[in-house]
C-alpha positions in Angstrom: 162.8 7.8 63.2 159.1 8.7 63.4 156.6 9.4 60.7 156.5 13.1 61.8 160.3 13.3 61.5 160.2 11.8 58.0 157.6 14.2 56.9 159.7 17.2 58.1 163.0 15.9 56.7 163.5 17.5 53.3 167.0 16.3 52.2 169.8 13.8 52.8 171.7 16.2 55.1 168.7 16.5 57.5 168.3 12.7 57.6 172.0 12.2 58.1 172.1 14.8 60.8 169.3 13.0 62.7 171.1 9.6 62.3 174.4 11.1 63.4 172.8 12.6 66.4 171.4 9.3 67.4 174.7 7.5 66.7 176.4 10.0 69.1 174.2 8.7 71.9 175.7 5.3 71.3 179.2 6.6 71.1 178.9 8.3 74.5 176.9 5.4 76.1 174.2 7.9 77.1 171.5 5.2 77.3 173.4 3.4 80.0 174.1 6.5 82.0 170.4 7.6 81.7 169.3 4.1 82.9 171.6 4.3 85.9 170.3 7.8 86.8 166.7 6.7 86.4 167.4 3.8 88.7 168.8 6.1 91.4 165.8 8.4 91.1 163.4 5.4 91.3 165.2 4.2 94.5 164.8 7.6 96.0 161.1 7.7 95.0 160.5 4.3 96.6 162.3 5.3 99.7 160.3 8.5 100.1 157.1 6.6 99.4 157.8 4.0 102.1 158.9 6.6 104.6 155.8 8.7 104.0 153.4 5.8 103.6 152.3 7.6 100.4 148.8 7.3 98.9 148.2 6.7 95.2 148.0 10.5 94.5 151.2 11.1 96.5 153.0 8.3 94.5 152.0 10.1 91.3 153.4 13.4 92.6 156.6 11.8 93.7 157.0 10.2 90.3 156.4 13.5 88.5 159.0 15.2 90.7 161.5 12.5 89.7 160.7 12.9 86.0 161.2 16.7 86.2 164.5 16.1 87.9 165.7 13.8 85.1 164.7 16.2 82.3 167.6 18.6 83.1 170.1 15.8 82.5 168.3 14.9 79.3 168.7 18.4 77.9 172.4 18.4 78.6 172.8 15.0 76.9 170.8 16.1 73.9 173.0 19.2 73.5 176.2 17.1 73.6 174.7 14.6 71.1 174.0 17.5 68.7 177.7 18.6 68.8 179.1 15.1 68.5 176.5 14.3 65.8 177.8 17.3 63.8 181.3 15.9 64.1 180.2 12.4 63.0 178.3 13.9 60.0 181.3 15.9 58.9 183.6 12.9 59.2 181.2 10.8 57.1 181.2 13.5 54.4 177.8 15.0 55.1 177.0 18.6 55.8 176.8 18.9 59.6 174.3 21.7 59.2 171.6 19.3 58.3 170.4 18.8 61.8 170.3 22.6 62.3 168.1 22.9 59.2 165.8 20.2 60.5 165.4 22.1 63.8 164.4 25.1 61.8 161.7 23.0 60.2 160.5 21.9 63.6 160.3 25.5 64.7 158.3 26.6 61.6 156.0 23.6 61.9 155.0 24.6 65.4 153.9 21.1 66.3 151.8 22.0 69.2 154.7 21.8 71.6 154.1 21.6 75.3 155.9 23.6 78.0 159.6 23.8 77.5 160.4 22.5 80.9 158.9 19.1 79.9 160.9 18.8 76.8 164.1 16.9 76.7 165.2 18.4 73.4 167.0 21.8 73.8 165.9 24.7 71.7 
């Protein structure tokens, strides 16, 4: 939970939706899977860097490419967490639409978002 999120959260259902979404990451062990994927990407980055004898600027470029590659996986994980989070909320007796309402608040707030391809949260 961040201060910005607490500011935008207007009711218990929105808060519950956020918490259920985060719980679903734990249910599916997404953190472990993401850590494994990041280690694979890091190994590839290091291998390419060694093979190329990369300079500092090239190392930054290689790291950026690795980050962009991992964002696609993140969007898929976030979408699945939204769906499981809705199920968790409903099972706990909360309206599963709370997270959807909160996403609407995000959209209306227009928080100076960057390019979509750098976001790990689907729209």
